[in-house]
KEDRENDREN-866819 format. One record per residue (C-alpha): residue number from 1; residue in one letter; x, y, z. Coordinates in pm, whole numbers, plus 32768, in hexadecimal, padded with zeros to 4 digits. Example, Ala and Ser with C-alpha at 12.3 -4.5 7.8 and 13.67 -1.06 7.14 Angstrom:
residues 2
{i 1	aa a	east 84CE	north 7E3E	up 830C}
{i 2	aa s	east 8557	north 7F96	up 82CA}
//
This chain:
residues 204
{i 1	aa m	east C866	north 7E0A	up EC22}
{i 2	aa p	east C96B	north 7E5C	up EB3E}
{i 3	aa i	east CAA4	north 7F1D	up EBCC}
{i 4	aa l	east CA4F	north 806B	up EB00}
{i 5	aa v	east C8D1	north 8063	up EB77}
{i 6	aa r	east C92D	north 8037	up ECDC}
{i 7	aa l	east CA49	north 8137	up ECB8}
{i 8	aa i	east C955	north 81FB	up EC1D}
{i 9	aa l	east C87F	north 81F6	up ED52}
{i 10	aa v	east C973	north 8225	up EE63}
{i 11	aa s	east C9D9	north 834B	up EDB0}
{i 12	aa l	east C871	north 83D3	up EDD6}
{i 13	aa g	east C84B	north 8350	up EF40}
{i 14	aa i	east C959	north 844F	up EFC9}
{i 15	aa s	east C859	north 8567	up EF6A}
{i 16	aa m	east C76E	north 847F	up F025}
{i 17	aa l	east C836	north 8417	up F152}
{i 18	aa l	east C866	north 8591	up F192}
{i 19	aa v	east C6EE	north 8629	up F18A}
{i 20	aa s	east C6D4	north 848D	up F274}
{i 21	aa s	east C7A4	north 851E	up F348}
{i 22	aa a	east C73C	north 865B	up F369}
{i 23	aa n	east C5E0	north 85D0	up F395}
{i 24	aa n	east C654	north 8501	up F502}
{i 25	aa s	east C77C	north 85E1	up F558}
{i 26	aa w	east C69D	north 86EE	up F5EC}
{i 27	aa c	east C5F2	north 85D8	up F6EE}
{i 28	aa q	east C71F	north 853C	up F777}
{i 29	aa g	east C70F	north 857C	up F8C1}
{i 30	aa t	east C6BF	north 84D2	up F9D7}
{i 31	aa t	east C577	north 8418	up F980}
{i 32	aa d	east C4DA	north 84F1	up FA97}
{i 33	aa s	east C4FA	north 8613	up F9EA}
{i 34	aa c	east C491	north 858B	up F891}
{i 35	aa h	east C348	north 84D7	up F910}
{i 36	aa s	east C2F4	north 862D	up F9B4}
{i 37	aa f	east C311	north 86F2	up F84B}
{i 38	aa l	east C262	north 85B0	up F763}
{i 39	aa q	east C144	north 85D4	up F8B6}
{i 40	aa k	east C140	north 877A	up F889}
{i 41	aa a	east BFE8	north 87DB	up F7C6}
{i 42	aa d	east BFAB	north 8932	up F7FD}
{i 43	aa k	east BF67	north 89CF	up F6B3}
{i 44	aa m	east C026	north 8B20	up F5F9}
{i 45	aa p	east BEFC	north 8BBE	up F60E}
{i 46	aa d	east BF77	north 8C5A	up F4B2}
{i 47	aa f	east C02B	north 8B4C	up F3B2}
{i 48	aa n	east C043	north 8C52	up F293}
{i 49	aa a	east C12B	north 8D48	up F34F}
{i 50	aa a	east C1FB	north 8BD4	up F3BB}
{i 51	aa i	east C21B	north 8B9D	up F2AD}
{i 52	aa i	east C2B8	north 8CEB	up F259}
{i 53	aa s	east C39B	north 8CF7	up F335}
{i 54	aa i	east C447	north 8BC3	up F2EE}
{i 55	aa d	east C434	north 8C56	up F1AF}
{i 56	aa a	east C527	north 8D7F	up F216}
{i 57	aa k	east C609	north 8C76	up F2D7}
{i 58	aa i	east C675	north 8B6D	up F203}
{i 59	aa v	east C67B	north 8C58	up F0BD}
{i 60	aa d	east C66B	north 8B68	up EFF4}
{i 61	aa l	east C626	north 89D6	up EFB2}
{i 62	aa t	east C76B	north 8992	up EEF9}
{i 63	aa w	east C76D	north 889F	up F023}
{i 64	aa p	east C614	north 8821	up F0B2}
{i 65	aa g	east C694	north 8755	up F1C4}
{i 66	aa g	east C6F8	north 88C6	up F263}
{i 67	aa l	east C597	north 88E6	up F2C0}
{i 68	aa f	east C5A4	north 87FD	up F3DE}
{i 69	aa e	east C672	north 88EE	up F479}
{i 70	aa y	east C540	north 8A2F	up F4EC}
{i 71	aa e	east C432	north 895C	up F5E1}
{i 72	aa e	east C324	north 8A45	up F50A}
{i 73	aa f	east C37C	north 8946	up F425}
{i 74	aa r	east C388	north 8827	up F4E8}
{i 75	aa n	east C242	north 8863	up F5A6}
{i 76	aa i	east C19F	north 8857	up F45E}
{i 77	aa y	east C268	north 8753	up F3B4}
{i 78	aa v	east C1FA	north 8673	up F51B}
{i 79	aa h	east C0AB	north 86E5	up F51E}
{i 80	aa p	east C045	north 86F1	up F3F3}
{i 81	aa e	east BEBA	north 8652	up F3E1}
{i 82	aa m	east BE8F	north 87BE	up F4DA}
{i 83	aa y	east BF09	north 8880	up F3C5}
{i 84	aa k	east BE78	north 87C9	up F289}
{i 85	aa a	east BD7A	north 88F5	up F228}
{i 86	aa e	east BE34	north 89D2	up F259}
{i 87	aa a	east BF42	north 8981	up F19F}
{i 88	aa l	east BE4B	north 894A	up F031}
{i 89	aa a	east BDF4	north 8A8F	up F0A4}
{i 90	aa a	east BF3B	north 8B15	up F093}
{i 91	aa l	east BF8A	north 8A17	up EF31}
{i 92	aa n	east BE25	north 8AC6	up EEC7}
{i 93	aa s	east BEDE	north 8C3C	up EF0E}
{i 94	aa q	east BF50	north 8D44	up EE54}
{i 95	aa a	east C001	north 8DD8	up EF5D}
{i 96	aa l	east C109	north 8D02	up EF74}
{i 97	aa t	east C21F	north 8CAE	up EE8B}
{i 98	aa e	east C262	north 8B99	up EDC7}
{i 99	aa q	east C3A7	north 8B32	up EED8}
{i 100	aa q	east C2BD	north 8B68	up F019}
{i 101	aa k	east C1F1	north 8A71	up EF75}
{i 102	aa i	east C2E3	north 8991	up EF42}
{i 103	aa i	east C324	north 89B6	up F0BC}
{i 104	aa v	east C16B	north 895F	up F0EA}
{i 105	aa a	east C1A4	north 8839	up F026}
{i 106	aa l	east C311	north 8798	up F0E4}
{i 107	aa s	east C23A	north 87F6	up F1FB}
{i 108	aa m	east C137	north 8712	up F1A7}
{i 109	aa q	east C1DF	north 85D7	up F188}
{i 110	aa n	east C1BD	north 851B	up F2AD}
{i 111	aa l	east C039	north 84FF	up F2AD}
{i 112	aa e	east BF91	north 83B2	up F2DA}
{i 113	aa l	east BF83	north 82D8	up F19B}
{i 114	aa s	east BDFE	north 8331	up F153}
{i 115	aa n	east BE38	north 84BE	up F1D1}
{i 116	aa f	east BF43	north 848B	up F0C4}
{i 117	aa l	east BE69	north 8406	up EFB9}
{i 118	aa v	east BD47	north 850D	up EFDB}
{i 119	aa f	east BE49	north 863D	up EFDB}
{i 120	aa s	east BEE6	north 85DC	up EEBB}
{i 121	aa r	east BDAB	north 85B5	up EE35}
{i 122	aa e	east BD78	north 872A	up EE87}
{i 123	aa v	east BEB2	north 878C	up EE35}
{i 124	aa l	east BE7F	north 8703	up ECAB}
{i 125	aa s	east BD4C	north 87C9	up EC98}
{i 126	aa l	east BE06	north 88F0	up ECE1}
{i 127	aa l	east BF11	north 88B2	up EC37}
{i 128	aa e	east BDFE	north 8886	up EAEC}
{i 129	aa k	east BD70	north 89D8	up EB77}
{i 130	aa g	east BE9E	north 8A68	up EB17}
{i 131	aa t	east BEB8	north 8ACD	up EC79}
{i 132	aa i	east BFE5	north 8A43	up ECA8}
{i 133	aa s	east C11B	north 89F9	up EC00}
{i 134	aa q	east C1CB	north 8894	up EB57}
{i 135	aa a	east C2C8	north 88B6	up EC55}
{i 136	aa v	east C1E6	north 88EA	up ED70}
{i 137	aa f	east C0F0	north 87BF	up ED00}
{i 138	aa d	east C23A	north 871B	up ECC0}
{i 139	aa w	east C2E7	north 8743	up EE63}
{i 140	aa a	east C178	north 873D	up EEFF}
{i 141	aa v	east C0F4	north 85CA	up EE47}
{i 142	aa f	east C284	north 8529	up EDCB}
{i 143	aa p	east C364	north 858C	up EEA7}
{i 144	aa s	east C4C6	north 84B8	up EF03}
{i 145	aa y	east C4E1	north 838E	up EF6A}
{i 146	aa d	east C56B	north 8445	up F098}
{i 147	aa w	east C41B	north 84DF	up F0AF}
{i 148	aa n	east C34E	north 841B	up F07A}
{i 149	aa t	east C2E5	north 82A4	up EFF3}
{i 150	aa k	east C19E	north 828D	up F02B}
{i 151	aa w	east C142	north 825A	up EE8E}
{i 152	aa v	east C244	north 8135	up EEC1}
{i 153	aa d	east C221	north 80B3	up EFC8}
{i 154	aa n	east C086	north 807A	up EFAB}
{i 155	aa r	east C097	north 802C	up EE36}
{i 156	aa t	east BFDB	north 7EEB	up EE19}
{i 157	aa a	east BE8F	north 7FD4	up EEDF}
{i 158	aa v	east BD3D	north 8016	up EE1C}
{i 159	aa e	east BD27	north 8143	up EE76}
{i 160	aa v	east BE7F	north 81B4	up EE42}
{i 161	aa q	east BE76	north 8121	up ED13}
{i 162	aa q	east BD33	north 820B	up ECCF}
{i 163	aa i	east BDD1	north 833F	up ED0C}
{i 164	aa l	east BF1A	north 82D1	up EC55}
{i 165	aa a	east BE19	north 82AE	up EB1F}
{i 166	aa e	east BD9C	north 83ED	up EB6F}
{i 167	aa i	east BEC0	north 8489	up EB1B}
{i 168	aa s	east BF3B	north 83E1	up EA12}
{i 169	aa n	east BDF6	north 8426	up E942}
{i 170	aa s	east BE24	north 85FB	up E97F}
{i 171	aa k	east BE8F	north 868D	up E89B}
{i 172	aa s	east BF58	north 8776	up E97C}
{i 173	aa v	east C04A	north 8688	up E9F2}
{i 174	aa s	east C187	north 8658	up E961}
{i 175	aa e	east C1B7	north 8552	up E873}
{i 176	aa e	east C2D6	north 850F	up E94F}
{i 177	aa k	east C226	north 84FE	up EA88}
{i 178	aa k	east C16D	north 8411	up E9AE}
{i 179	aa k	east C243	north 8352	up E934}
{i 180	aa y	east C2C7	north 8327	up EAA5}
{i 181	aa i	east C184	north 82A4	up EB0F}
{i 182	aa q	east C18D	north 8184	up E9EE}
{i 183	aa e	east C2B6	north 8111	up E9CF}
{i 184	aa e	east C334	north 8115	up EB0B}
{i 185	aa i	east C252	north 8128	up EC6C}
{i 186	aa i	east C14E	north 802A	up EB87}
{i 187	aa t	east C231	north 7F81	up EAE4}
{i 188	aa g	east C2FA	north 7EEF	up EC87}
{i 189	aa m	east C441	north 7FD2	up EBDE}
{i 190	aa a	east C42C	north 80DE	up ECC9}
{i 191	aa e	east C3CD	north 7FAF	up EDDE}
{i 192	aa k	east C4F8	north 7F16	up EDA1}
{i 193	aa q	east C5F1	north 8089	up EDB8}
{i 194	aa v	east C54E	north 80C8	up EEFB}
{i 195	aa l	east C5AA	north 7F73	up EF7E}
{i 196	aa y	east C71C	north 7FB7	up EF21}
{i 197	aa l	east C700	north 810F	up EFA2}
{i 198	aa r	east C69D	north 8058	up F117}
{i 199	aa e	east C797	north 7F58	up F0E5}
{i 200	aa i	east C8D3	north 8040	up F0D0}
{i 201	aa g	east C830	north 8127	up F1FB}
{i 202	aa q	east C808	north 8240	up F100}
{i 203	aa i	east C6A0	north 8289	up F17B}
{i 204	aa k	east C580	north 81DB	up F24D}
//
């Protein structure tokens, strides 16, 4: 890989490492305590209230990794399947601000692949209806690699290719994202970038 490309990836990787570290640092206690948290299954009664509370605490998303400082966010992130319906309803709601919707989007990045694909298709529908902005769509479906590498890791799967084609054919999706799909994901260029970032320890 050319030296210039490596330098660019390392530079990008610095911010990714910060988020990756945040993703893990909250669970660096004893194995028992981490296991206990992961096993918690008590569903929060008011999803929107939790998102609004997180938003009030973090103030802004200059460093999105800071979301992991808050137990409400960790609870949703660790158990996203429990909250997927509420997350989609929140994204469809006019009651939440754009930043609050981005927090919702990031809280769903730990979904299993099959559920993430369903989530992504629903989010695309919301974008096409004008319920969410392009920015919210981008965070929900194409976040940075420190949050999610599902598209890259599964680019040859039939269902993944189908949804990527739907996104590419949507008039509501930005040309930038369409170009990213065609020139980086489909070609395998993104896979090489992700593999390199993993090699140097910037992402998992």
